[in-house]
MARMARLUM-556748 format. One record per residue (C-alpha): x, y, z. Coordinates in steps of 0.05 Angstrom, whole numbers. Last residue first. Layout:
REC      px      py      pz
REC       X       Y       Z
...
//
This chain:
REC      px      py      pz
REC   -1908     731    -802
REC   -1927     663    -772
REC   -1997     657    -801
REC   -1977     594    -838
REC   -1995     622    -906
REC   -1960     688    -891
REC   -1898     654    -864
REC   -1893     609    -925
REC   -1902     668    -974
REC   -1851     709    -935
REC   -1797     659    -956
REC   -1803     689   -1026
REC   -1784     644   -1084
REC   -1740     673   -1140
REC   -1777     709   -1195
REC   -1815     698   -1260
REC   -1853     641   -1230
REC   -1846     586   -1282
REC   -1779     607   -1312
REC   -1755     625   -1242
REC   -1771     555   -1218
REC   -1735     521   -1276
REC   -1673     564   -1265
REC   -1675     549   -1191
REC   -1682     475   -1206
REC   -1618     470   -1247
REC   -1636     437   -1313
REC   -1655     368   -1339
REC   -1675     345   -1269
REC   -1748     332   -1284
REC   -1771     378   -1340
REC   -1843     357   -1349
REC   -1867     374   -1279
REC   -1830     439   -1269
REC   -1825     484   -1331
REC   -1878     454   -1377
REC   -1927     432   -1322
REC   -1921     494   -1280
REC   -1927     540   -1341
REC   -1987     500   -1366
REC   -2019     504   -1296
REC   -2011     580   -1299
REC   -2045     582   -1366
REC   -2098     531   -1346
REC   -2123     572   -1287
REC   -2152     522   -1237
REC   -2131     560   -1175
REC   -2151     627   -1204
REC   -2104     680   -1232
REC   -2073     710   -1169
REC   -2085     645   -1132
REC   -2040     605   -1178
REC   -1982     652   -1165
REC   -1995     648   -1090
REC   -1989     572   -1101
REC   -1918     580   -1126
REC   -1896     621   -1065
REC   -1927     572   -1017
REC   -1898     513   -1056
REC   -1827     542   -1059
REC   -1826     561    -985
REC   -1855     493    -969
REC   -1798     463   -1010
REC   -1747     488    -959
REC   -1791     462    -903
REC   -1793     392    -931
REC   -1721     399    -954
REC   -1697     405    -882
REC   -1698     329    -881
REC   -1638     329    -928
REC   -1576     314    -888
REC   -1597     241    -894
REC   -1664     241    -932
REC   -1656     181    -978
REC   -1686     127    -936
REC   -1660      79    -882
REC   -1625     124    -832
REC   -1652     192    -854
REC   -1725     178    -870
REC   -1725     117    -824
REC   -1722     158    -760
REC   -1740      97    -717
REC   -1678     100    -673
REC   -1675     176    -678
REC   -1740     197    -645
REC   -1723     161    -580
REC   -1763     141    -520
REC   -1744     118    -450
REC   -1769     181    -416
REC   -1823     220    -454
REC   -1798     288    -476
REC   -1821     352    -442
REC   -1863     400    -483
REC   -1833     462    -516
REC   -1774     430    -550
REC   -1750     466    -613
REC   -1687     499    -585
REC   -1672     440    -540
REC   -1677     390    -596
REC   -1601     382    -604
REC   -1586     373    -530
REC   -1641     323    -515
REC   -1627     283    -578
REC   -1553     278    -561
REC   -1568     254    -490
REC   -1614     199    -517
REC   -1566     177    -571
REC   -1510     171    -521
REC   -1437     172    -542
REC   -1441     220    -601
REC   -1371     251    -603
REC   -1347     197    -651
REC   -1401     223    -700
REC   -1357     282    -720
REC   -1405     337    -740
REC   -1452     356    -796
REC   -1492     292    -805
REC   -1523     280    -737
REC   -1535     354    -725
REC   -1567     363    -793
REC   -1617     306    -782
REC   -1634     329    -711
REC   -1645     400    -736
REC   -1692     376    -791
REC   -1731     329    -745
REC   -1742     384    -693
REC   -1759     433    -749
REC   -1819     390    -769
REC   -1844     392    -697
REC   -1830     466    -692
REC   -1874     479    -753
REC   -1932     439    -725
REC   -1928     475    -658
REC   -1930     544    -691
REC   -1985     519    -738
REC   -2033     509    -679
REC   -2090     521    -728
REC   -2064     554    -792
REC   -2092     501    -840
REC   -2152     495    -794
REC   -2176     562    -820
REC   -2184     532    -889
REC   -2221     472    -860
REC   -2265     521    -821
REC   -2283     558    -885
REC   -2300     492    -919
REC   -2345     475    -860
REC   -2383     541    -868
REC   -2388     532    -943
REC   -2422     465    -929
REC   -2396     398    -954
REC   -2445     372   -1006
REC   -2500     325    -984
REC   -2498     256   -1016
REC   -2535     229    -955
REC   -2492     169    -936
REC   -2422     185    -961
REC   -2430     259    -947
REC   -2400     297   -1006
REC   -2330     326   -1012
REC   -2311     310   -1084
REC   -2309     369   -1132
REC   -2336     420   -1082
REC   -2272     409   -1042
REC   -2231     437   -1100
REC   -2270     501   -1111
REC   -2274     510   -1035
REC   -2199     512   -1026
REC   -2161     478    -969
REC   -2150     413   -1008
REC   -2119     454   -1066
REC   -2060     474   -1022
REC   -2039     401   -1012
REC   -2020     397   -1086
REC   -1963     448   -1075
REC   -1931     398   -1027
REC   -1922     343   -1078
REC   -1896     384   -1137
REC   -1849     423   -1091
REC   -1824     363   -1052
REC   -1770     343   -1103
REC   -1735     411   -1099
REC   -1695     399   -1035
REC   -1674     331   -1062
REC   -1647     358   -1127
REC   -1684     324   -1184
REC   -1697     252   -1206
REC   -1771     260   -1187
REC   -1795     257   -1259
REC   -1739     243   -1309
REC   -1665     259   -1305
REC   -1639     187   -1300
REC   -1694     171   -1350
REC   -1659     204   -1408
REC   -1704     234   -1461
REC   -1750     279   -1421
REC   -1825     290   -1415
REC   -1846     275   -1343
REC   -1921     280   -1335
REC   -1929     214   -1298
REC   -1869     222   -1251
REC   -1883     293   -1228
REC   -1957     276   -1228
REC   -1942     219   -1179
REC   -1904     265   -1133
REC   -1966     309   -1131
REC   -2008     247   -1119
REC   -1965     234   -1057
REC   -1984     302   -1029
REC   -2057     297   -1050
REC   -2063     231   -1013
REC   -2027     259    -952
REC   -2074     319    -950
REC   -2134     272    -951
REC   -2102     232    -895
REC   -2092     295    -854
REC   -2165     313    -865
REC   -2185     245    -837
REC   -2207     192    -886
REC   -2270     149    -888
REC   -2256      79    -916
REC   -2326      49    -925
REC   -2369      32    -865
REC   -2407     -30    -840
REC   -2357     -87    -845
REC   -2299     -39    -839
REC   -2261       2    -891
REC   -2188      15    -874
REC   -2161      82    -850
REC   -2101      99    -893
REC   -2031      71    -897
REC   -2005      97    -964
REC   -1971      73   -1028
REC   -1970     113   -1092
REC   -1949      79   -1157
REC   -1922     102   -1223
REC   -1912      67   -1290
REC   -1879     115   -1339
REC   -1882     124   -1415
REC   -1826      95   -1457
REC   -1778     130   -1505
REC   -1743      77   -1547
REC   -1668      67   -1558
REC   -1660       8   -1510
REC   -1702      43   -1457
REC   -1709     119   -1462
REC   -1750     159   -1412
REC   -1806     155   -1362
REC   -1790     116   -1299
REC   -1817      45   -1290
REC   -1843      23   -1222
REC   -1832      95   -1201
REC   -1849     105   -1128
REC   -1893     150   -1088
REC   -1894     146   -1012
REC   -1936     141    -949
REC   -1918     120    -879
REC   -1910      51    -849
REC   -1877      -9    -882
REC   -1923     -60    -914
REC   -1923    -135    -899
REC   -1963    -128    -835
REC   -2019     -91    -871
REC   -2040     -18    -878
REC   -2088       5    -933
REC   -2079      50    -994
REC   -2044      17   -1053
REC   -2053      58   -1117
REC   -2025      44   -1186
REC   -2018      92   -1245
REC   -1999      73   -1315
REC   -1975     127   -1363
REC   -1992     183   -1411
REC   -2026     146   -1468
REC   -2050     193   -1523
REC   -2125     207   -1525
REC   -2110     273   -1559
REC   -2149     324   -1519
REC   -2160     286   -1455
REC   -2089     260   -1450
REC   -2089     190   -1421
REC   -2075     155   -1355
REC   -2093      82   -1349
REC   -2109      63   -1277
REC   -2092       6   -1230
REC   -2120     -11   -1161
REC   -2080     -49   -1109
REC   -2116     -77   -1048
REC   -2116    -148   -1077
REC   -2040    -149   -1075
REC   -1983    -154   -1126
REC   -2022    -132   -1187
REC   -2029    -156   -1258
REC   -2069    -113   -1307
REC   -2139    -134   -1329
REC   -2180     -89   -1283
REC   -2170     -20   -1312
REC   -2191      46   -1279
REC   -2191     106   -1326
REC   -2153     168   -1305
REC   -2158     233   -1346
REC   -2108     286   -1365
REC   -2120     359   -1383
REC   -2067     389   -1337
REC   -2103     432   -1287
REC   -2176     413   -1294
REC   -2159     340   -1307
REC   -2110     336   -1249
REC   -2163     366   -1203
REC   -2213     315   -1229
REC   -2165     258   -1212
REC   -2157     287   -1143
REC   -2232     287   -1134
REC   -2241     215   -1158
REC   -2189     194   -1106
REC   -2226     234   -1052
REC   -2292     203   -1073
REC   -2263     132   -1069
REC   -2234     148   -1001
REC   -2298     174    -970
REC   -2280     243    -944
REC   -2346     277    -929
REC   -2364     227    -873
REC   -2294     239    -843
REC   -2303     314    -833
REC   -2343     313    -767
REC   -2296     259    -742
REC   -2237     303    -757
REC   -2261     360    -713
REC   -2297     425    -724
REC   -2330     480    -684
REC   -2269     523    -700
REC   -2251     546    -630
REC   -2282     492    -587
REC   -2273     435    -637
REC   -2202     456    -650
REC   -2189     461    -575
REC   -2216     391    -564
REC   -2173     364    -621
REC   -2112     399    -595
REC   -2128     371    -525
REC   -2122     299    -550
REC   -2063     310    -598
REC   -2022     347    -545
REC   -2032     301    -486
REC   -1981     251    -511
REC   -1929     307    -508
REC   -1941     318    -434
REC   -1977     370    -391
REC   -1959     362    -317
REC   -2013     405    -286
REC   -2074     367    -309
REC   -2138     387    -273
REC   -2181     353    -325
REC   -2220     406    -363
REC   -2188     471    -339
REC   -2119     442    -330
REC   -2119     409    -399
REC   -2147     473    -430
REC   -2094     517    -397
REC   -2040     470    -421
REC   -2068     470    -492
REC   -2070     546    -494
REC   -1999     550    -466
REC   -1977     501    -519
REC   -2003     545    -576
REC   -1973     608    -544
REC   -1905     575    -541
REC   -1913     552    -613
REC   -1927     623    -636
REC   -1864     648    -601
REC   -1825     590    -631
REC   -1846     599    -703
REC   -1811     662    -726
REC   -1744     648    -692
REC   -1749     575    -709
REC   -1759     593    -783
REC   -1698     638    -785
REC   -1657     585    -750
REC   -1678     533    -802
REC   -1655     577    -860
REC   -1590     596    -825
REC   -1578     522    -811
REC   -1589     504    -884
REC   -1543     559    -908
REC   -1489     536    -860
REC   -1497     463    -880
REC   -1481     483    -953
REC   -1511     481   -1023
REC   -1584     498   -1007
REC   -1605     479   -1078
REC   -1575     411   -1067
REC   -1517     373   -1099
REC   -1459     397   -1055
REC   -1509     388    -998
REC   -1497     313    -992
REC   -1421     317    -985
REC   -1423     376    -937
REC   -1475     339    -895
REC   -1431     277    -894
REC   -1376     319    -863
REC   -1311     355    -880
REC   -1312     333    -953
REC   -1252     305    -991
REC   -1281     241   -1019
REC   -1249     198    -965
REC   -1276     248    -914
REC   -1347     237    -939
REC   -1339     161    -934
REC   -1313     166    -863
REC   -1373     209    -843
REC   -1422     161    -875
REC   -1387     102    -841
REC   -1389     136    -773
REC   -1462     156    -780
REC   -1484      86    -802
REC   -1445      56    -744
REC   -1480     100    -694
REC   -1549      84    -723
REC   -1535       9    -725
REC   -1514      10    -652
REC   -1576      49    -632
REC   -1627       9    -672
REC   -1657     -33    -617
REC   -1707     -85    -642
REC   -1699    -131    -581
REC   -1704     -71    -534
REC   -1667      -8    -514
REC   -1699      35    -569
REC   -1733       9    -632
REC   -1806      14    -609
REC   -1791      65    -555
REC   -1829     125    -583
REC   -1888      82    -606
REC   -1891      43    -541
REC   -1886     109    -502
REC   -1944     138    -541
REC   -1986      76    -531
REC   -1975      74    -456
REC   -1986     149    -449
REC   -2052     146    -486
REC   -2071      88    -441
REC   -2055     128    -379
REC   -2094     187    -405
REC   -2158     149    -417
REC   -2202     199    -454
REC   -2181     169    -520
REC   -2194     216    -579
REC   -2129     241    -611
REC   -2080     190    -583
REC   -2126     134    -604
REC   -2141     165    -672
REC   -2066     172    -686
REC   -2044     101    -667
REC   -2093      59    -707
REC   -2092      94    -774
REC   -2018     111    -763
REC   -1990      41    -752
REC   -1969      30    -679
REC   -2024     -18    -659
REC   -2092     -19    -626
REC   -2134     -79    -607
REC   -2205     -84    -582
REC   -2232    -146    -547
REC   -2285    -198    -565
REC   -2242    -235    -615
REC   -2168    -236    -596
REC   -2141    -280    -652
REC   -2100    -223    -682
REC   -2147    -216    -741
REC   -2205    -211    -691
REC   -2169    -157    -653
REC   -2159    -117    -717
REC   -2234    -123    -732
REC   -2250     -97    -662
REC   -2201     -40    -670
REC   -2232     -20    -738
REC   -2301     -19    -707
REC   -2277      21    -648
REC   -2244      73    -693
REC   -2307      82    -735
REC   -2349      88    -672
REC   -2308     145    -645
REC   -2262     136    -584
REC   -2280     180    -524
REC   -2285     124    -473
REC   -2253      59    -497
REC   -2227      41    -428
REC   -2298      33    -404
REC   -2306     -26    -453
REC   -2256     -67    -413
REC   -2219    -116    -457
REC   -2167     -70    -488
REC   -2107     -99    -524
REC   -2049     -53    -541
REC   -2010     -92    -593
REC   -1937     -85    -611
REC   -1903    -134    -659
REC   -1921    -102    -725
REC   -1888     -35    -709
REC   -1826     -70    -680
REC   -1819    -113    -742
REC   -1825     -54    -789
REC   -1776     -11    -750
REC   -1727     -69    -744
REC   -1731     -82    -819
REC   -1714      -9    -835
REC   -1652      -9    -791
REC   -1630     -77    -820
REC   -1635     -49    -891
REC   -1596      13    -871
REC   -1542     -30    -839
REC   -1535     -79    -897
REC   -1528     -25    -950
REC   -1480      14    -905
REC   -1435     -47    -900
REC   -1431     -54    -975
REC   -1418      20    -984
REC   -1364      22    -931
REC   -1328     -40    -957
REC   -1329     -13   -1028
REC   -1302      54   -1005
REC   -1246      19    -968
REC   -1225     -16   -1032
REC   -1229      49   -1069
REC   -1184      81   -1017
REC   -1132      26   -1028
REC   -1137      36   -1103
REC   -1127     112   -1099
REC   -1189     154   -1105
REC   -1212     191   -1167
REC   -1271     144   -1182
REC   -1296     148   -1110
REC   -1371     147   -1115
REC   -1375     224   -1115
REC   -1327     224   -1174
REC   -1370     173   -1212
REC   -1434     211   -1197
REC   -1402     277   -1216
REC   -1385     248   -1285
REC   -1456     221   -1293
REC   -1489     286   -1271
REC   -1446     327   -1318
REC   -1459     277   -1374
REC   -1533     281   -1358
REC   -1536     357   -1357
REC   -1498     365   -1423
REC   -1547     315   -1454
REC   -1607     354   -1428
REC   -1579     420   -1453
REC   -1567     388   -1522
REC   -1498     365   -1543
REC   -1456     395   -1599
REC   -1397     348   -1584
REC   -1343     401   -1574
REC   -1374     425   -1509
REC   -1374     355   -1479
REC   -1300     340   -1493
REC   -1278     337   -1421
REC   -1341     301   -1400
REC   -1334     249   -1454
REC   -1262     237   -1435
REC   -1281     233   -1362
REC   -1337     182   -1376
REC   -1290     139   -1418
REC   -1236     141   -1365
REC   -1289     124   -1313
REC   -1305      60   -1351
REC   -1231      43   -1354
REC   -1217      60   -1281
REC   -1275      17   -1254
REC   -1298      47   -1188
REC   -1368      67   -1210
REC   -1380       2   -1249
REC   -1355     -49   -1198
REC   -1386      -6   -1144
REC   -1455     -15   -1173
REC   -1445     -90   -1180
REC   -1421     -96   -1108
REC   -1480     -56   -1082
REC   -1529     -97   -1124
REC   -1501    -164   -1102
REC   -1500    -144   -1028
REC   -1570    -115   -1029
REC   -1599    -177   -1061
REC   -1562    -220   -1010
REC   -1589    -179    -951
REC   -1660    -178    -982
REC   -1666    -254    -991
REC   -1698    -268    -924
REC   -1743    -206    -927
REC   -1773    -229    -993
REC   -1790    -298    -965
REC   -1820    -267    -902
REC   -1865    -225    -946
REC   -1851    -151    -958
REC   -1910    -124    -996
REC   -1903     -48   -1002
REC   -1831     -34    -982
REC   -1798     -98   -1005
REC   -1845     -99   -1065
REC   -1818     -32   -1091
REC   -1748     -55   -1073
REC   -1753    -118   -1114
REC   -1785     -85   -1174
REC   -1731     -32   -1177
REC   -1675     -83   -1169
REC   -1702    -126   -1226
REC   -1709     -64   -1271
REC   -1639     -39   -1253
REC   -1607    -106   -1269
REC   -1645    -109   -1335
REC   -1623     -39   -1356
REC   -1550     -44   -1336
REC   -1522     -52   -1407
REC   -1569       1   -1435
REC   -1535      54   -1392
REC   -1467      38   -1423
REC   -1495      46   -1493
REC   -1530     112   -1476
REC   -1476     147   -1435
REC   -1407     130   -1462
REC   -1425     106   -1532
REC   -1478     158   -1550
REC   -1440     214   -1515
REC   -1375     205   -1553
REC   -1313     179   -1517
REC   -1294     120   -1560
REC   -1253      56   -1562
REC   -1288     -12   -1553
REC   -1252     -57   -1503
REC   -1291     -30   -1443
REC   -1357     -46   -1478
REC   -1336    -119   -1485
REC   -1321    -124   -1411
REC   -1386     -87   -1396
REC   -1426    -137   -1438
REC   -1398    -196   -1398
REC   -1412    -159   -1333
REC   -1483    -144   -1355
REC   -1497    -218   -1370
REC   -1470    -239   -1302
REC   -1512    -184   -1268
REC   -1575    -206   -1305
REC   -1564    -279   -1288
REC   -1550    -263   -1215
REC   -1611    -217   -1211
REC   -1657    -268   -1243
REC   -1633    -325   -1197
REC   -1640    -279   -1136
REC   -1709    -252   -1154
REC   -1750    -311   -1177
REC   -1758    -345   -1109
REC   -1793    -284   -1082
REC   -1849    -293   -1132
REC   -1870    -256   -1196
REC   -1933    -288   -1225
REC   -1986    -237   -1207
REC   -1937    -179   -1210
REC   -1930    -189   -1285
REC   -1901    -120   -1301
REC   -1943     -74   -1345
REC   -1911     -68   -1414
REC   -1965     -20   -1438
REC   -2014     -78   -1442
REC   -1988    -143   -1414
REC   -1931    -180   -1450
REC   -1874    -164   -1402
REC   -1806    -182   -1433
REC   -1778    -242   -1397
REC   -1722    -245   -1346
REC   -1765    -226   -1286
REC   -1818    -277   -1308
REC   -1769    -334   -1294
REC   -1786    -402   -1325
REC   -1748    -456   -1288
//
């Protein structure tokens, strides 16, 4: 059987043939690629040598096809996970984990890496080459290369079990999200919901075979507007509880998986000589230690909590004044926040939506990239794609016309797509079989869908999300390194959010909004008054917003910086840990942790703090832009050359100081958030 995964792509720029790749191709292709790589590795092990070209480049080439197949599989598993893909995912994970361990725990391969590492300063290597051999050597050590044989065996068992558990955790969250439907048949129960929301809910109901009613689910474009606008408090409560309990004490329960993940991570860290999983993770982060992270988070809590308490008091007073509510709950916060925003700023999301037509917002972010970095995006229609919602763009340099990369977008929710938003490298920039290739990058989101009568009109939060993910995309697209393990977003985890979060700042600036914010029906530009209110909204109830992010960060660090055997009840543990950030009572029967995919099924374990850490960097960096003009090409050139192009080729603090001329100032974040 012809297998497109084993053939060289023949589309322009080497675009992958998504239109012919099927689930049935993956396992045969992976098995063949792994068998071929194993044969090559056995030959490689017999060849003497410890020079960089042999140890790093030649060994990396051997795994190329395996890594490509794995990358394509996991991109589809997140964005278009059909039943057939889901069925094969455990076996795919098992094969890949075993293959990875066979390399990282092989004493002969590690011997070559160690010899290269020991002689690195005698080989006249470049800075990038020194970085990659250091990273490779550490990677082997952190995977157990120095362990005794019995410990290596245990490490294999742990890694293989963790691969299954994290996959199962993610699948449960997706299944639970897709399963729940709040069906409304009485029109009176729709009071307060905007027309755009009602139209989307009616179309959702039709798809679910419930024509004539309105259906709401747990994906963000359905959940968030309902909690924000519905006047029916009991229904808001029902939906909020369903969301908080989707993987807690039910058929999709993740508690046992969560506890086992924690125990295995802790055991793995101890095998490698670390006190906790957090110590293990933070060895390769800017923050370096759990203590430094906790000091950073504690400083922010101290600044934010008084502001958050005032925020909540204002909402409680409003709820009591308008509806006589004396038992203010977390599910009340979005609803009364929106009313308060409208009262104080004369603005709400529905007022902004007409100015944020998705196509215009996308065009706007392309213009921003052009003004800053001199690149342009041209939509192409002849490249293969995995779903009809996907759009593809050729990215070129405006001055030279040179090809920069391929860029794919996938914006709307569907049952086969996991929730949230993310950027992913389909093909990272860097060297493949001796040739430097340009990247293929995608961003995947879950935005408000178009309806029969209206285009996709985004909320301000959705616009910020698009700019955020586009910032990650620029990090991937503009990468200019030799070795792809150091390209784009392959940087320290608490540095990776700088290019994404800094992009959000432009959304709050008039010069940026003037590029794309026009009324989708009248063509009228967004007014200066509304732009001013959008800017003010960036600080609106920021105390509460900061505490919410800190809740996740504290929970993550608590789970990963202590002995997990002491965690008997997930619910009790959550209550205790979130005490310092809790200002509104928790909903009974709900759990943050059991659907906390970032840390239990993603790469953020002991790293969720990095969102706030990177906010310090992005606030400080954007102040630098503001001093010279937000579209200043000289500052943008510094950011591109020292941050976006460099990937992980040097320590991030050195790169940042080269761009900024100084270390980041935490005061920049506090000033921007109005928390100083």
